[in-house]
N, C-alpha and C positions, 0 to 999 in steps of 0.2 A: 807166083804159084798159088793157086787157090785150093782150099780144102772144101770138099763136099760136106754137106750137112750130115750125111750118113757116116762118113769117115770120122768126123768130129764127134758125133754121138757115140760111135763104137769105141773110139780111143778114150773118151771121157769116162764111159762106163767101166772100161777095163781098169783105168787108173783108180777110179773111186772104189771098185771092189778090192783091188790089190791093197790100197791104202787103208782099208777098213779091217784087214786081217792082222791081228797082233802077231808080232814075230814069234812069241812063245808058242802060239797055236800052230803056226805054219811049220815050226821046227818039229812039233809033235807029229803032225800029219806026214811030213817028209821022212821022219825017222832019224834025222841027224841035224846037227847045228849048222845054221847058215854061216858061211864065212863072214866074219866081222860082226855078226848080229849080236853076239854077246860081248863084243869088245866095247870098251869105253873110248876107243880112239875117236869116234865121231860124236862125242858127247858135247853138251853145251860148254863144259869146262875146257875141253880140248880146242874148241873153236875160239873161246874167249882168250885163250893163250896166244892165238894167232891174229888178233886184231892188229891192223896196220901192216899186214903182210899181203903179198900178191898171190893171186890164184890164177892159173891159166885155164881159160875157157875155150873148148873146142867148138868151133862154129862152122859147119858145112865145109870141111877141108881146110879151114884156116884157124888160126889161134889168136886170141886177144887176152889181155890180162885185166883183172879187176882187183881192187883192194878191199879187203874186209874192213869195214869201218864201224860196225856195231853188232853186238850179240845181245839179244834181249829175251828174257824169260817170258813165256806166254801164260795166261791164267789157266789154260787147259792142263797144265802140268799137274800130275797127281802122284800118289805113292806108287802107282802102277807104271810110271814112266816119266818122260820129260817132254816138254814142248818149248820150242824156242824159235826165234827169228834171226836170220842172218841178213845183214844189209851190206851190199857191195857197191862200190863206186867204180864205174867203168871209165872208158876214155871217150871224149866227145867225138872222136873220129869214127868210132864203131858203136852203133846202137843195136842192141840185141832185142829180138822180139820175144814174147812169152813162149818158152819152150823148155824142154828138158835137155840139159847140156852135160857133157862129160867134162869134169873139172879136175885139174891136177893141182896138187900143192906139195911143196918140198917136204913138209913134215907129215901131213895127213894122208898123202897118197892120192889115189884116183877114186872118184865116186861120181854119181850122177844126181843132179838136183833140178827141180823145176824152178827156173828163174822168172820172176815177174817184174817188168819195168814199173817203177814207182814214179809218181808225179812229185816234182820238187820245184821249189822256187829258185833253186840254184841251177842255172842252165849251163854251167861250165862243164859238167860231166853227168852222165845218166846214173841213176840209182836202180839197183835190182834187189829184190827180196826173195829169199828162200825160207820157207816155213818147214820146220822139222817137228814131227809129232811122233815120238817113239813110245809106244805103249806095249806093255807086257801083259800076258794073260795070267 
């Protein structure tokens, strides 16, 4: 399945625009709190508490699991929010492409993240990274 240049640019532009809007501003424009936006459930601390647990990734009608192996703070974190990286180790039998996936976790619930395959010298299982940048206005 190939993606046209037009579709890629359109999707990329929409994602970039959406990602650049701080949650606080979006809440003010909409006039109500976004579900989970003010929650600390998906904070760096909550993910750090789930290191070495499995997450279910929904992939085109099928499911695969990946283990959260690392949570790292990113230098972009400021007093206005937090920025961190999540590193997942998948199964060698299922390689995921860069895409936004619906992810389930027993404690954290359901959410969507962009997962990016990472290069690694360890060929036993693929690594995927999700970068979270939560800024408040």
